[in-house]
C-alpha positions as CSV (number, residue, x, y, z in Angstrom):
1,M,38.9,9.5,19.0
2,W,35.4,8.5,18.0
3,T,33.8,6.5,15.2
4,L,30.7,5.4,13.4
5,D,29.4,1.8,12.8
6,A,29.1,1.5,9.0
7,H,26.7,-1.4,9.2
8,C,24.7,-3.0,12.0
9,H,21.2,-4.2,12.8
10,L,20.0,-2.4,15.9
11,S,16.5,-2.6,14.3
12,D,16.7,-6.4,14.6
13,Q,14.1,-7.7,17.0
14,R,16.9,-9.1,19.2
15,L,18.2,-5.6,19.9
16,F,15.4,-3.2,19.1
17,P,13.7,-3.3,22.5
18,T,16.8,-2.1,24.3
19,A,18.4,0.0,21.5
20,G,18.2,3.2,23.5
21,D,20.2,1.8,26.3
22,Y,22.6,0.1,23.9
23,V,23.4,3.5,22.3
24,K,24.0,5.2,25.6
25,T,26.5,2.4,26.6
26,L,28.3,2.6,23.2
27,A,28.5,6.4,23.4
28,K,30.7,6.0,26.4
29,N,32.9,3.8,24.1
30,N,33.1,6.7,21.6
31,I,30.7,5.2,19.0
32,R,28.3,8.0,18.0
33,G,26.3,6.8,15.0
34,F,25.0,3.7,13.3
35,L,24.1,3.1,9.7
36,L,21.4,0.4,9.9
37,G,20.9,-2.5,7.4
38,G,17.5,-3.0,5.8
39,V,15.8,-6.4,5.7
40,D,12.1,-6.1,5.0
41,P,9.1,-3.8,5.6
42,E,8.8,-4.7,9.3
43,D,12.4,-3.9,9.8
44,W,12.0,-0.5,7.9
45,A,9.3,0.5,10.4
46,R,11.5,-0.3,13.4
47,Q,14.3,1.8,11.7
48,A,12.0,4.7,11.4
49,E,11.1,4.5,15.1
50,L,14.8,4.4,16.1
51,K,15.5,7.4,13.8
52,N,12.6,9.4,15.3
53,Q,13.8,8.6,18.9
54,L,17.4,9.5,18.3
55,P,17.9,11.6,15.1
56,G,21.5,12.1,14.2
57,T,22.4,8.8,15.8
58,F,20.5,6.3,13.7
59,F,20.7,6.5,9.9
60,T,18.3,4.4,7.9
61,C,19.1,2.0,5.1
62,L,16.1,0.4,3.4
63,G,16.1,-2.6,1.1
64,L,15.0,-6.1,0.3
65,H,17.6,-8.4,1.9
66,P,18.5,-11.5,0.0
67,Y,17.1,-13.5,3.0
68,F,13.7,-11.9,2.5
69,V,13.9,-12.2,-1.3
70,A,14.7,-15.9,-1.0
71,K,11.7,-16.8,1.1
72,T,9.1,-14.5,-0.3
73,D,6.7,-15.0,-3.2
74,E,6.7,-12.6,-6.2
75,K,3.4,-10.9,-5.3
76,T,4.6,-10.0,-1.8
77,L,7.9,-8.8,-3.2
78,Q,6.1,-6.5,-5.6
79,I,4.1,-5.0,-2.8
80,A,7.2,-4.5,-0.7
81,F,9.1,-2.9,-3.6
82,A,6.2,-0.5,-4.1
83,A,6.6,0.5,-0.5
84,L,10.3,0.8,-0.9
85,K,9.9,3.3,-3.8
86,T,7.9,5.5,-1.5
87,L,10.2,5.3,1.6
88,L,13.7,5.2,0.1
89,P,13.9,8.9,-0.8
90,G,13.9,9.7,2.9
91,A,16.6,7.1,3.8
92,T,20.4,7.5,4.0
93,A,21.2,4.4,1.9
94,A,19.6,1.6,-0.2
95,G,20.0,-2.0,1.0
96,E,21.0,-4.3,2.1
97,M,20.6,-6.0,-1.3
98,G,22.5,-8.7,-3.1
99,L,23.0,-12.4,-3.7
100,D,23.4,-15.2,-1.3
101,L,24.0,-18.7,-2.8
102,R,24.1,-20.7,0.4
103,T,21.8,-23.7,0.0
104,H,19.1,-22.5,2.4
105,Y,18.7,-19.2,0.5
106,S,18.9,-20.4,-3.0
107,A,15.7,-22.5,-3.3
108,Q,14.0,-20.1,-5.7
109,G,17.1,-19.9,-7.8
110,L,19.8,-17.4,-8.8
111,K,17.6,-15.7,-11.4
112,H,15.0,-14.7,-8.7
113,Q,17.7,-13.1,-6.5
114,K,19.4,-11.3,-9.5
115,K,16.1,-9.8,-10.6
116,W,15.5,-8.2,-7.3
117,L,19.1,-7.0,-7.0
118,S,18.8,-5.3,-10.4
119,E,15.4,-3.7,-9.5
120,Q,16.9,-2.2,-6.3
121,L,20.1,-1.1,-8.0
122,E,18.1,0.8,-10.6
123,L,16.0,2.4,-8.0
124,A,19.0,3.4,-5.9
125,Q,20.6,5.0,-8.9
126,E,17.4,6.9,-9.8
127,L,17.4,8.4,-6.3
128,N,21.2,8.8,-6.1
129,K,21.4,6.6,-2.9
130,P,24.5,4.7,-2.0
131,V,24.0,1.0,-2.0
132,V,24.8,-1.6,0.7
133,L,25.6,-5.0,-0.9
134,H,25.3,-8.4,0.7
135,I,27.3,-10.9,-1.4
136,V,27.9,-14.4,-0.2
137,R,29.3,-17.2,-2.4
138,A,28.3,-15.2,-5.4
139,H,30.9,-12.6,-6.3
140,D,31.2,-13.6,-10.0
141,H,27.4,-13.5,-10.5
142,A,27.2,-10.2,-8.5
143,L,29.9,-8.5,-10.5
144,K,28.2,-9.4,-13.8
145,T,25.0,-7.9,-12.5
146,L,26.7,-4.8,-11.3
147,E,28.3,-4.3,-14.6
148,G,25.2,-2.7,-16.0
149,F,25.1,-0.1,-13.2
150,K,28.6,1.2,-12.9
151,P,29.9,3.4,-11.6
152,L,28.4,2.7,-8.3
153,K,28.4,4.5,-4.9
154,G,28.2,2.5,-1.8
155,M,29.8,-0.5,-0.1
156,V,30.2,-4.3,-0.1
157,H,29.3,-5.0,3.5
158,A,31.2,-7.6,5.5
159,F,33.7,-8.0,2.6
160,N,35.6,-11.2,3.1
161,S,37.4,-12.2,-0.1
162,S,40.7,-11.9,-2.0
163,P,42.6,-8.9,-3.3
164,K,41.6,-9.8,-6.8
165,V,37.9,-9.7,-6.0
166,A,38.4,-6.6,-3.9
167,E,40.0,-4.8,-6.9
168,R,37.0,-5.6,-9.1
169,Y,34.6,-4.0,-6.7
170,L,36.9,-1.1,-6.2
171,D,36.9,-0.6,-10.0
172,F,33.2,-0.2,-9.9
173,G,33.6,2.7,-7.4
174,L,32.5,0.8,-4.4
175,H,34.0,0.8,-0.9
176,L,34.9,-2.3,1.1
177,S,33.3,-2.5,4.6
178,I,35.4,-4.7,6.9
179,G,34.0,-6.5,9.9
180,A,35.0,-9.2,12.3
181,G,35.8,-11.7,9.5
182,L,39.2,-10.0,9.6
183,L,39.8,-11.3,13.1
184,H,39.6,-14.9,12.2
185,E,42.7,-17.1,11.8
186,L,41.8,-18.2,8.2
187,A,41.4,-14.6,6.9
188,E,44.7,-14.2,5.1
189,P,43.2,-13.4,1.7
190,L,41.1,-10.7,3.4
191,R,44.1,-9.4,5.2
192,E,46.0,-9.1,2.0
193,A,43.0,-7.3,0.4
194,V,42.9,-4.8,3.3
195,R,46.7,-4.3,3.0
196,K,46.5,-3.5,-0.7
197,A,43.2,-1.5,-0.8
198,P,43.4,2.3,-0.8
199,L,42.6,3.5,2.7
200,D,40.1,6.0,1.3
201,R,38.0,3.0,0.1
202,L,37.7,1.2,3.4
203,L,34.9,1.2,6.0
204,I,34.6,-0.5,9.4
205,E,31.4,-2.3,10.6
206,S,30.2,-4.6,13.2
207,D,27.1,-6.2,11.6
208,A,26.0,-6.7,15.2
209,P,24.3,-8.8,16.4
210,D,25.5,-11.0,13.6
211,Q,29.0,-12.2,12.7
212,P,30.7,-11.9,16.1
213,P,34.5,-12.1,16.6
214,P,36.1,-15.5,17.1
215,G,35.3,-17.1,20.4
216,Q,32.2,-15.0,20.9
217,T,28.5,-15.9,20.3
218,T,27.2,-12.3,20.7
219,H,28.7,-8.9,20.3
220,D,27.9,-5.2,19.7
221,S,29.2,-2.3,17.8
222,S,32.3,-2.0,20.0
223,T,33.7,-4.8,17.8
224,I,34.6,-2.1,15.3
225,W,37.5,-1.0,17.7
226,L,39.0,-4.5,17.3
227,V,38.6,-4.3,13.6
228,A,40.2,-0.9,13.5
229,R,43.2,-2.0,15.5
230,K,43.6,-5.1,13.2
231,I,43.5,-2.9,10.1
232,A,46.1,-0.6,11.6
233,E,48.3,-3.6,12.4
234,I,48.0,-5.1,8.9
235,R,48.7,-1.8,7.2
236,G,51.4,-0.6,9.6
237,E,49.6,2.7,10.2
238,P,48.4,4.4,13.4
239,V,44.9,3.3,14.5
240,E,43.9,7.0,14.9
241,K,44.5,7.4,11.1
242,I,42.5,4.3,10.3
243,V,39.5,5.4,12.5
244,E,39.5,9.0,11.2
245,K,39.8,8.1,7.6
246,T,37.2,5.3,7.6
247,R,34.8,7.6,9.5
248,Q,35.3,10.3,6.8
249,N,34.9,7.7,4.0
250,L,31.4,6.8,5.4
251,A,30.5,10.4,5.5
252,D,31.7,10.9,1.9
253,I,29.4,8.2,0.5
254,T,26.4,8.7,2.7
255,G,26.3,12.4,3.7
256,I,26.3,11.4,7.4
257,P,27.7,14.4,9.2
258,V,31.0,14.1,11.0
């Protein structure tokens, strides 16, 4: 039984210098591929280097992360977006992109983030790339923006909301990517969403090195085994079925070979 990490940040500066060793260790734990999460042009360059080092293991995902959008002036964003137009045709997916309304990311306002989400959604659809969405405290605003682009192919990464919200994303054609948020005690709405969602619309991710399981300050892609077992427990299905199907789901939307 082996799997893929549907979303992680091995191109992050915290992990990038030792990513090769990291991959060897995780291969022993039957994790064979990693869809990365894009942040900014510097991150894209590191992704390209990882992909060149280990083709067939690292799959690139390029986008303007809401964190980057929130802190960056318009001129710099225009330059970055021009570069994205050039690079995205060679990537596996577009993102991560989205809306984050936590106070420290909303200084330039919702309108600023929505503009750049729309720009990237339009580009992704032009290029037929699956999207990776980062939505925090902004589901209603995000869904209104997405309305103009449905149907959509891709995922809501680190989904952590209710069955009602999950159903709305599913209606757009999106998959729900589930991470360590499912392992927390206060995750009952998310557990119910996982219980009710069609299995062919679920993915499993670590978001490593971010969002570790409860009681941990760091983690790696092996967290996806904990998530897989929790999904199996919630749904009352064999873990082998969960792992095989979520792996195939990722392949179906990205073209990653399995």
